[in-house]
SEFI-159091 format. One line per field, with one value per residue: residue number from 1; residue in three letters; x, y, z of N, C-alpha, C in turn. Coordinates in steps of 0.1 Angstrom, whole numbers. Example, Ala and Ser with C-alpha at 12.3 -4.5 7.8 and 13.67 -1.06 7.14 Angstrom:
2
seq: c(1|2)
type: c(ALA|SER)
n.east: c(132|128)
n.north: c(-57|-22)
n.up: c(78|71)
ca.east: c(123|137)
ca.north: c(-45|-11)
ca.up: c(78|71)
c.east: c(132|129)
c.north: c(-33|0)
c.up: c(78|79)
***
This chain:
218
seq: c(1|2|3|4|5|6|7|8|9|10|11|12|13|14|15|16|17|18|19|20|21|22|23|24|25|26|27|28|29|30|31|32|33|34|35|36|37|38|39|40|41|42|43|44|45|46|47|48|49|50|51|52|53|54|55|56|57|58|59|60|61|62|63|64|65|66|67|68|69|70|71|72|73|74|75|76|77|78|79|80|81|82|83|84|85|86|87|88|89|90|91|92|93|94|95|96|97|98|99|100|101|102|103|104|105|106|107|108|109|110|111|112|113|114|115|116|117|118|119|120|121|122|123|124|125|126|127|128|129|130|131|132|133|134|135|136|137|138|139|140|141|142|143|144|145|146|147|148|149|150|151|152|153|154|155|156|157|158|159|160|161|162|163|164|165|166|167|168|169|170|171|172|173|174|175|176|177|178|179|180|181|182|183|184|185|186|187|188|189|190|191|192|193|194|195|196|197|198|199|200|201|202|203|204|205|206|207|208|209|210|211|212|213|214|215|216|217|218)
type: c(MET|ILE|THR|GLN|THR|GLU|GLY|ARG|ILE|ILE|LEU|SER|GLU|MET|GLN|PRO|HIS|THR|GLN|THR|PRO|THR|PHE|HIS|LYS|THR|HIS|ILE|TRP|GLU|LYS|GLY|GLU|THR|GLN|ASN|TYR|GLU|LEU|GLU|TYR|VAL|GLU|LYS|VAL|LEU|LEU|LEU|PRO|ASN|CYS|THR|PHE|SER|LEU|PRO|VAL|SER|SER|VAL|HIS|SER|VAL|LEU|ILE|ILE|PRO|TYR|ILE|GLY|ASP|LEU|TYR|VAL|GLU|ASN|THR|ARG|ILE|GLY|GLN|LYS|CYS|ILE|GLU|GLU|HIS|GLN|THR|PHE|SER|LEU|GLN|ALA|ASN|LEU|TYR|SER|GLU|ILE|LEU|ASN|PRO|TYR|GLN|ASP|GLU|MET|VAL|THR|PHE|PHE|ILE|ALA|LYS|TYR|SER|ASN|VAL|LEU|ALA|GLU|GLU|LEU|ASN|ASP|ILE|SER|ILE|GLN|VAL|SER|LYS|ASN|GLU|LEU|LEU|PRO|ILE|THR|ALA|SER|SER|TRP|ILE|GLY|GLN|PHE|ASP|GLY|ARG|GLN|LYS|GLY|GLU|LEU|SER|LEU|SER|ASN|ASN|HIS|LYS|ASP|ILE|LEU|VAL|TYR|VAL|VAL|ASP|GLY|ALA|PHE|GLU|VAL|GLN|ASP|ARG|LEU|LEU|HIS|ALA|GLU|ASP|ALA|LEU|LEU|LEU|ASN|SER|VAL|ASP|LEU|VAL|ASP|PHE|GLU|ALA|LEU|SER|ASN|GLU|ALA|ILE|LEU|LEU|PHE|PHE|GLU|LEU|ALA|LEU|HIS|THR|LYS|ARG|GLY)
n.east: c(1235|1201|1199|1178|1163|1160|1129|1107|1076|1062|1031|1019|989|990|1003|999|980|979|959|951|939|956|981|985|996|1013|1027|1059|1073|1081|1105|1107|1098|1119|1136|1174|1175|1194|1178|1149|1119|1104|1082|1061|1049|1024|1017|995|989|1010|1009|1019|1038|1052|1080|1097|1112|1136|1169|1185|1185|1184|1169|1161|1156|1138|1130|1106|1083|1084|1098|1106|1102|1124|1126|1140|1145|1179|1186|1171|1154|1153|1159|1148|1153|1138|1155|1177|1184|1182|1192|1191|1198|1173|1171|1152|1124|1111|1103|1087|1074|1053|1053|1043|1010|989|990|1005|1025|1055|1068|1098|1101|1129|1137|1164|1183|1201|1230|1231|1249|1239|1231|1231|1224|1229|1214|1208|1191|1178|1198|1224|1215|1202|1223|1227|1225|1245|1225|1225|1257|1246|1220|1206|1198|1182|1170|1161|1158|1136|1144|1172|1198|1206|1227|1234|1258|1264|1281|1277|1280|1258|1235|1210|1184|1162|1139|1123|1099|1092|1085|1076|1077|1095|1121|1132|1158|1148|1122|1092|1079|1058|1050|1050|1053|1073|1100|1114|1147|1167|1198|1218|1241|1244|1225|1201|1181|1160|1151|1116|1101|1102|1118|1115|1119|1136|1145|1169|1175|1197|1195|1219|1228|1217|1248|1257|1276|1299)
n.north: c(1137|1127|1091|1069|1049|1020|1020|1024|1039|1046|1061|1082|1074|1049|1035|1015|1019|1020|1026|1031|1040|1053|1057|1068|1048|1050|1025|1032|1017|979|955|931|894|881|892|904|928|950|969|965|978|1011|1035|1059|1080|1092|1102|1098|1127|1123|1096|1062|1041|1008|992|971|942|921|900|907|927|959|992|1024|1059|1089|1119|1139|1161|1172|1170|1134|1109|1081|1049|1017|989|992|1013|1036|1060|1081|1116|1123|1149|1170|1180|1158|1123|1089|1052|1025|991|958|942|948|949|979|1011|1044|1074|1099|1133|1150|1171|1180|1173|1166|1139|1130|1107|1085|1055|1033|997|975|945|942|946|980|1004|1020|1046|1087|1111|1144|1161|1190|1206|1225|1243|1237|1239|1232|1208|1170|1156|1131|1102|1079|1051|1048|1061|1092|1129|1157|1196|1216|1248|1263|1249|1241|1224|1190|1163|1122|1103|1070|1042|1011|981|967|987|1000|1022|1035|1067|1088|1117|1140|1165|1191|1197|1174|1164|1137|1119|1125|1118|1130|1138|1140|1153|1124|1109|1082|1067|1034|1032|1009|998|1023|1047|1072|1096|1122|1154|1178|1202|1212|1231|1258|1245|1222|1188|1159|1124|1093|1061|1037|1005|982|947|923|908|877|865|848)
n.up: c(789|803|818|821|855|862|887|912|921|949|954|984|989|979|1001|1033|1062|1095|1117|1154|1191|1202|1184|1149|1120|1091|1067|1047|1030|1029|1031|1005|1010|992|993|1005|1017|1047|1058|1072|1073|1070|1087|1092|1126|1137|1171|1196|1223|1256|1252|1244|1225|1212|1208|1184|1194|1193|1195|1176|1158|1154|1155|1142|1150|1137|1150|1140|1140|1168|1206|1215|1240|1248|1257|1277|1304|1301|1289|1304|1305|1277|1260|1229|1212|1186|1165|1165|1162|1168|1175|1182|1199|1196|1216|1241|1257|1249|1249|1232|1245|1246|1254|1254|1265|1253|1220|1195|1185|1153|1142|1124|1119|1120|1109|1109|1100|1115|1140|1153|1167|1202|1193|1204|1177|1166|1144|1125|1102|1094|1104|1086|1058|1027|1022|1023|1050|1070|1093|1095|1084|1061|1055|1051|1054|1047|1041|1015|998|977|941|945|935|946|949|958|961|959|976|985|971|959|951|959|962|987|985|1000|1001|1032|1027|1011|981|952|924|919|903|874|880|896|928|953|987|1016|992|980|963|950|940|916|912|907|907|913|926|913|923|926|944|950|961|984|1020|1017|1026|1022|1026|1024|1025|1021|1003|1015|1012|1034|1050|1069|1097|1113)
ca.east: c(1220|1199|1202|1165|1169|1147|1124|1092|1071|1047|1023|1012|976|997|1012|988|978|973|946|944|932|968|988|987|1009|1018|1035|1058|1081|1086|1112|1100|1100|1127|1148|1179|1183|1194|1165|1137|1113|1105|1068|1057|1045|1018|1013|989|996|1005|1004|1034|1043|1060|1090|1096|1121|1147|1177|1198|1177|1181|1157|1167|1140|1139|1120|1097|1076|1080|1104|1096|1114|1126|1126|1141|1159|1190|1188|1167|1146|1164|1148|1155|1151|1135|1165|1185|1177|1184|1194|1190|1194|1159|1170|1147|1109|1112|1086|1082|1065|1049|1055|1031|992|980|1003|1010|1041|1054|1086|1099|1111|1137|1140|1172|1181|1218|1229|1236|1254|1235|1240|1223|1230|1228|1205|1203|1185|1173|1209|1230|1200|1207|1228|1226|1237|1242|1225|1237|1263|1238|1211|1207|1178|1184|1163|1163|1153|1134|1153|1185|1201|1217|1232|1239|1266|1264|1291|1278|1282|1245|1232|1198|1181|1146|1139|1110|1100|1090|1078|1075|1078|1109|1121|1140|1161|1136|1102|1082|1077|1050|1052|1048|1053|1090|1109|1121|1152|1172|1209|1225|1252|1245|1213|1199|1173|1156|1139|1106|1093|1105|1115|1116|1130|1143|1150|1170|1180|1204|1193|1226|1223|1223|1253|1253|1285|1298)
ca.north: c(1128|1112|1075|1063|1040|1009|1019|1019|1055|1046|1070|1083|1068|1034|1028|1010|1026|1007|1029|1022|1052|1062|1066|1065|1045|1049|1015|1034|1002|969|944|916|875|878|907|907|938|949|975|958|986|1022|1034|1069|1068|1102|1095|1112|1129|1115|1084|1055|1035|999|993|956|932|912|900|907|936|975|1001|1045|1066|1104|1124|1145|1173|1174|1160|1125|1102|1062|1044|1008|991|995|1034|1045|1074|1091|1125|1127|1167|1172|1180|1149|1107|1076|1045|1014|980|959|931|943|955|996|1026|1060|1081|1113|1138|1165|1171|1185|1181|1149|1146|1127|1104|1080|1042|1021|988|966|936|939|958|992|1009|1029|1063|1102|1120|1155|1163|1202|1203|1238|1251|1231|1236|1228|1201|1160|1156|1118|1101|1065|1057|1039|1067|1107|1134|1171|1201|1223|1253|1257|1255|1238|1208|1179|1145|1113|1088|1051|1034|1001|973|967|997|1002|1028|1039|1080|1097|1128|1143|1172|1198|1191|1170|1161|1127|1110|1130|1115|1139|1134|1153|1150|1115|1099|1071|1060|1029|1025|998|999|1034|1046|1081|1102|1132|1154|1189|1209|1221|1241|1257|1238|1199|1180|1144|1112|1086|1047|1029|994|967|936|918|900|868|865|837)
ca.up: c(780|813|816|830|857|867|894|915|929|962|963|996|988|982|1011|1046|1071|1109|1132|1167|1199|1204|1173|1133|1120|1077|1061|1039|1031|1035|1021|1002|1008|986|992|1013|1024|1062|1065|1071|1069|1071|1087|1097|1137|1144|1183|1200|1235|1267|1250|1246|1216|1217|1201|1179|1200|1183|1197|1162|1145|1158|1149|1140|1153|1129|1153|1127|1147|1183|1209|1222|1250|1245|1272|1285|1315|1295|1285|1313|1300|1275|1252|1217|1205|1173|1157|1171|1156|1181|1169|1199|1199|1200|1217|1253|1257|1246|1243|1228|1247|1239|1268|1257|1273|1244|1210|1183|1183|1145|1137|1118|1124|1104|1116|1108|1105|1118|1156|1150|1181|1204|1200|1199|1166|1160|1130|1124|1090|1093|1098|1075|1043|1015|1016|1027|1062|1077|1098|1097|1069|1053|1059|1049|1056|1042|1041|1006|991|958|928|947|933|949|940|965|956|965|980|983|955|959|945|956|971|983|987|1007|1008|1042|1034|1000|965|944|911|920|889|867|890|903|940|961|1004|1016|983|982|959|951|927|921|902|911|913|913|924|912|931|925|954|937|968|996|1028|1012|1033|1017|1035|1020|1025|1015|1010|1013|1013|1047|1054|1078|1102|1116)
c.east: c(1218|1197|1189|1171|1163|1146|1111|1089|1060|1046|1021|1003|982|998|998|990|972|970|944|938|943|979|981|997|1006|1031|1049|1065|1082|1095|1108|1106|1117|1143|1159|1188|1189|1183|1151|1126|1109|1087|1074|1047|1039|1008|1006|997|995|1004|1019|1034|1056|1067|1093|1104|1125|1158|1187|1189|1179|1167|1162|1153|1147|1129|1116|1091|1078|1096|1098|1110|1111|1129|1127|1149|1170|1196|1182|1156|1152|1153|1155|1144|1144|1143|1181|1180|1189|1186|1197|1191|1180|1161|1160|1136|1110|1102|1091|1070|1064|1048|1048|1015|987|986|1004|1019|1045|1072|1087|1109|1119|1139|1149|1177|1199|1216|1234|1240|1243|1237|1230|1235|1223|1225|1200|1202|1181|1187|1215|1216|1211|1217|1223|1232|1233|1234|1229|1250|1256|1222|1211|1196|1193|1171|1167|1152|1148|1141|1167|1186|1210|1221|1239|1247|1269|1279|1289|1277|1265|1235|1218|1189|1167|1145|1129|1110|1089|1077|1081|1073|1094|1110|1134|1142|1154|1122|1104|1075|1066|1054|1046|1046|1069|1089|1120|1129|1165|1189|1217|1235|1253|1230|1209|1188|1175|1150|1129|1096|1103|1107|1117|1119|1125|1145|1158|1174|1181|1205|1202|1225|1230|1237|1259|1272|1283|1295)
c.north: c(1121|1101|1075|1053|1032|1022|1023|1039|1046|1055|1074|1074|1054|1029|1030|1019|1016|1026|1022|1040|1059|1068|1059|1062|1043|1035|1018|1027|989|961|935|905|876|884|903|918|936|960|970|968|1000|1028|1046|1067|1084|1097|1104|1113|1122|1100|1074|1045|1022|993|973|950|916|912|904|916|951|984|1019|1049|1080|1111|1136|1163|1167|1165|1145|1119|1084|1059|1025|1005|988|1010|1040|1052|1082|1101|1124|1140|1162|1172|1168|1131|1097|1068|1036|997|972|946|934|953|976|1005|1040|1067|1097|1121|1154|1163|1172|1183|1165|1152|1130|1122|1090|1065|1031|1009|978|953|929|953|965|998|1019|1040|1078|1109|1132|1158|1177|1205|1216|1250|1245|1229|1230|1219|1181|1156|1136|1111|1083|1065|1051|1053|1087|1111|1151|1181|1214|1235|1251|1262|1246|1221|1199|1164|1136|1106|1077|1051|1021|993|970|981|1001|1012|1036|1057|1085|1109|1131|1154|1185|1188|1180|1164|1148|1120|1110|1119|1128|1129|1142|1145|1140|1106|1090|1066|1054|1029|1015|1002|1009|1035|1063|1084|1115|1136|1168|1194|1217|1230|1245|1246|1230|1199|1164|1137|1101|1074|1040|1012|986|958|930|907|891|862|854|823)
c.up: c(799|816|826|837|864|883|900|922|937|966|977|999|984|994|1026|1051|1081|1117|1142|1173|1203|1193|1158|1128|1102|1074|1053|1030|1034|1023|1018|1007|1006|988|1011|1020|1041|1066|1057|1065|1072|1075|1090|1108|1137|1166|1192|1220|1246|1264|1244|1230|1214|1205|1198|1188|1199|1187|1184|1154|1161|1149|1154|1144|1152|1139|1140|1133|1162|1188|1218|1234|1251|1257|1274|1298|1313|1295|1298|1300|1294|1259|1242|1212|1186|1162|1157|1162|1172|1177|1184|1190|1202|1208|1234|1243|1254|1239|1241|1236|1239|1251|1266|1262|1262|1230|1207|1180|1166|1143|1132|1127|1108|1112|1106|1112|1111|1131|1153|1164|1186|1205|1194|1189|1167|1146|1126|1110|1086|1093|1093|1065|1034|1007|1030|1037|1067|1085|1107|1089|1060|1052|1056|1051|1054|1038|1028|1001|982|948|933|944|943|938|954|957|963|968|978|969|956|959|945|969|978|991|989|1014|1024|1038|1016|985|961|929|913|904|880|871|900|916|953|975|1004|1003|988|968|954|940|932|910|901|912|919|917|925|917|928|936|946|950|984|1010|1027|1019|1024|1027|1024|1023|1020|1015|1005|1023|1028|1047|1066|1080|1109|1115)
***
């Protein structure tokens, strides 16, 4: 028997957009004023050729960058200029002014940004979803990504005491916790221990962000 869990679908057409001469940004999800999640928001950015995108600056925050289409560069005075390839992710502290650069002369790049209210280690990770298909790969301790063939099933078991999770379909279609999601749809699930999903198309890509509560230190 399937237990229906509390949740809210955020359809792609419901997600706000910001358009400038250099980028197009989709605001996939942002925490509410009364929510105390470590994850503050998730955005998708399409950056035009040979353009830059500024990251938010805060002494107690971090940013996770997940390239989707194309390689990119991240630059600030501490790390210099670092190349982030399409199969990699990069987390960095947001206490310095930083920029993302599109190195291509005639192609856009697409990437995701997740902002956290805690400090993450600055590190580059390999996430080869095309090589390790049909399984979820960890990006951080609280985020995962995977590419699946049609009719492949999977599940994600959550370990945090406050088990809310954000699910985003990067490409393709999925059934997640008995809900149909298409490309660019998001799903917010509340109080779950286990998330079941099934890919409904080939080369479908799914992102998970566990919404852990922020804990103050000191």
